[in-house]
Every structure is written in C-alpha cells, then in structure tokens.
N, C-alpha and C positions, 0 to 999 in steps of 0.2 A: 291356842291349840297349835301344836306342831305335828306334822305328818312326816314320818320317815318311811321310805319305801326302797325297794331294790330286790335283787334276786335272793333266792334261798341261800343261806350260808355264805353271804357276801359281806358280813361284818357290820350289819346294822346294829345289833345288840351291843357289841364292843364299842362302836362309834358313839352310841347314845350314852353309855356309861362314862366314857371319857369326856365327851362334849359338855355334858350337863354336870360333870364333877360329882357323880353319884356316890363316890367313895367318901365324900365329906358332907353331903347335904342330906336332910331327911327326905325319903321318898318311899313309895309303895309300888311294887312291880307286880303286875298281873299278866300271866301268860294264858291266852286262850287255847294254846296248844295243850296245856296241862289241866285246866279247870274251867268250868263254867259257873263257878260259885259267885255269889254276890260280892261286889267290890266295896271295900271300906274306904270311904273318901275322907280320911283323917289326916293325911300328910300333905304338905304343900306341893309336892310333885307326885303325879300319878302317871305311871307308864303302863300302857295297855299294848301288849305284844301279841301278834298273831291275829290282827283284826280280820283278816280274810277267813280265819276259822270261825270267828264269831258270826260273820256274814253267812257262812255255811249253816250254822245252827239256826239263824233266822230264816234262811230259805227252807230248811227242814220243817221248822215250826209254822211258817206262814204259808208254805205251799207254792209260792211263785217268786220269781226274782223281783217283780214290781212291788209286791207286798213286803218283801224283805227290805227293799230300798226305803219304803215308807217307815217301817219299823226302825231301821238304822238311823234315819234322819231324825226321828223322834228322840232316840237315845243321844245322838250327837247334840241336839238342842239342849237336853238336860245337862250334858257334860259341859257345854259352853257356859250355861248358867252357873254351874258350880265354879268354874274357872273365874268368872266375872265377879263373884261374891266377895272375894278378897284379892287384893293387889298382888300378893306373892304366890298365887296359885298358878301351876303350870300343868297342862295335860299334854302328854306325848303319846302319839299313836304310832305303832310300828306295824307295817303290813308288807307281806311278800307279794311282789309282782307275779301274777299268775299267767303262765303259758306263753307269754311273749307272742301273742297273736295266733297261737295254735288253737284251733277249735277242737275241743274234746269230742270224741265219738259218743260218749255216754250222755243221754239227754239231761240227767240231773247235773252232771259236771258242767255242761254248757250253761244251764240255768244259774248254777253257782258262779261260774266265771263271769257271766253277764252281770249278775247282782254285785259281785265284788268290784268289777270295773266301774259300775255306776256309783257305788258307795264311795270308792276311792275318789272319783271325780267330784262328787258332792262335798266330800271332806276336804279335798285340796282347795276347792273354791272358798270354803269357810275358814281354812287354816291361816294363821299368820305366817307360818313358815312351812315350806315343803322342801325336803331334802331327799335326794336319791343317792343311795350308797351302793356302789358297785366295787367289788374287790377291796373293800375297806376305805375307798376314797369317796368323800362326799361331793355332791354337785348340788348347789343351791338352785332350786327351780323357782321358788317364790320366797320373798323376804319382805314382809310389810313392816318389820321391826327396825329396818335400817333408818338411821337418822333420829331415832327416839332417844 
C-alpha cells in the first residue's frame, strides 16, 4: 500500500498517473469526491482518491472520530489482505492534508479533522511508501521498498 498526500490541487493526481505509468498499465481509479459506490477489486492497481472524504462519511455514519478510526482501520486491513493475495497487486491511497494545523470552529469539522489525522497516521504506519506532493514535487517520507 502506498499513501500519497499533500495539499489540495498540488499535483497529487498527476504525479500518481505519471509515477505509476497509468497510461499503459491496467488500473481502476475511484474518487471519493465523486462517489461512495462499492469498489470493484478487479484490476491489479487500485487507486482510491480523496480518502479524507471517505473518512468524513465514516464520521457521519459512526458518529464519532474514534469510531470512524476503528471503521477505517478495519477497511484498511481488508484492503491490505486484497493486496497480499497476489504479488502484482498495488493499492494507492491519495489524501489531501487538511487545515495545516488550523482548528475548525465547527464541532463536526473538528471531529472530521481529528479522525482524518488519525486515519492518515495509522495508514502511514502500515504503508510501504508514503509520499508527500507539494506543487507537483514529491518528497519521499517513507520507503520500505528500497533495496528489494
């Protein structure tokens, strides 16, 4: 699993398409900005864009940031199992860094921001690679694939 994060409209999507050569390899792209529909896990590369929006849906459904975090981690565990079932599978998660430390005035937005932060931390811990993209430039934060 790879986690790509960075600011809104900072080139994450374009970087992923180029880095993973998505113009020539089979993949399936899901945007949580556009849909909450079930994911078809049929292609060797699955890209889940807008994971912070998915976390928001979990907060709305579960009613608290802590419960959303538990639900998120259950989903990630299933995604990781899918990835491990076959050697050529790759899961790429794209999420936008939220608020840069600014605490929202709205209580729900604070709960969502907290949940997203925890979910991103948990995901980064489990990911093989974590890349931060700012202004189209990648910065590798974690790479457990080096030397393999």
